[in-house]
N, C-alpha and C positions, 0 to 999 in steps of 0.2 A: 505492498499500496506506499502510494505517495500521502507526504504529512496534507494536508486540507488546513485555509485559508479557513479563523470562526468571524462572525461577520462583529466590528467593534461599531458601536455611534459613525456616522457620519459625523469626518471632523476631528474626532477623538486623534491622540498622539499614540490611538493605542496598537501594536497587533497582537495575531491570539492566534497559533494552531495548533493542530489536536492532529500529533502525530502519533507511530504505532508503538504499546508497548513494549523498546529492544531497542536494544544498543545501537542500535544500528541511524535511530530516525535525533543522535548525539547532533553526528557533521551532519546532519540537511539542518536541524534550527539553531544551530551554529552558526552557519552562512547566510543560513536568512538574517541571525539577530544582525552578524555583522554589515549585509547591505542594508535594513534598515538603517542606521546607525551612520551607518559612512553614508548618506542619501541625506541625513540631519545636520550632516558638520558637525561631529560625536569626536570629542579628541582620541582622534589611532588612543593615549594612555588610555581610556574611559574605554576604550570598545574591545581593548584588550582584557582589563580587569573581570567590563558588563559578558565574554564569552567564556574566557576562565568558570564566575558567576554556574552560567547560564548552563557549560557539562557539569560542571559536580553538579548543581542539583538534580541535572535531569537520570547525568550514570546511576545515582542514590537513588530517586526515584524507578530505573527499569530495572536497578539489583536488587532493590529492598520491597519493593511496595506492587499493588495488587494497583492492574485497568484500573480505568472511569467503568461510573456499570449507569446501565440504564437509566430509569425512572421502573422501572415494571425489574428491578434490581438485577438480572441477567450484568452478565463482560458487556461490552461492546464490544462487539466482534468487529472483528480482523481477521486477516491474514494474519500476524503473527501475533493475534490471542488477548490486541484491548487496547486503549489510548492514553494514552495522555494530553492531557493541555497546556499546554507551557504556551506562557506569553511578555510582552511587558509597556513598558505605561512611561514614557515621558510626561511628567507633573510639572507644572505652572509655577513649583516651587524650586528646579532646577533640580531635579533630583527623580532619580531613574528604575524603578523600580522592575526587579523582574522578577514571574511565576511560574514554579513548577507542578501543577495541578494531579493527583493517581487519586485512587481508591481503598488510600492508605495500608498501614505492616499489623504487624505484627507487636511493632515498637515506637517507639515516640522518638521525633526525629531530634540527633544531639552530638553533640563535638566528639569522640571517641578519642583517649592517650589512645593513640600506640605503641609495644614498640622502633626499636631502631629498623628491624629486619620485618615490617613488616609489610605485606603488601600491599596495604589497605588501608579502608579508617580516621584517611586527615583532611576531606573532604569536604566539612558541614567547617575544621577549622582554619582552611583555604581559605573557604565566604566570609567567615568572620571577620578574619586580616584583610581582603580589599574590602570590606565590604562596610556600609557607614553602622547605617543596627542589618538585622534581620532572623525570620520567628517563623513560627506556625503557625498559620490557621485549620481548623478544625470545621468543615461543615456534616452533614447524615450524608459517611459511604467517601467521603474526598477528602483530604487533606492538600493545602495550596503549604506548604515551604517557598518562600519569598525572600528579596532582600534587596536594598536601597543600597544606590550612589551616586554623586554628582555629575554628572552629567557637564558640567564646564567649570574653569576655577575653582572647584577647593579642593583638597588633604581626601582619602576616602578613609575610610580605618575605622577600629575603635569595635567592631564586630560586637555593639552587643544582642537580646536573639532577645524577644516577645513573646510570645508564646496567643493566637485568643480563642 
């Protein structure tokens, strides 16, 4: 399945796309984000950070969470087993918000403390270092992990985590 656009309000500075629940979707989302932010004249350093953050959030979703479900409770069927919603928004206050929404997992997204030799477990720590803020939002049948970073002239970092 090819990623498909999700309608957003006219005149919005948002983009959203449903991607297959699988690792191949990460490169698709990264390319679309890079292109979209480049078209908005976002500085290259911010684009690089945003692409890395989105990569980490989407990779975690594909590795640890379930795909989104339909209103009837059935997993949204795609060729590879379901979809995840990826979105980003350029806010009026100059912050870029990135979001990945999936069907949730048995555990809550939290930064890990992997050993030096571990092959993974650093994704949310990386997000915390690059993002101004990040957090987790729950809704029935969905979990959204979001991150925000300044798009122009501000220093990123801080990595506060909030849950809603």
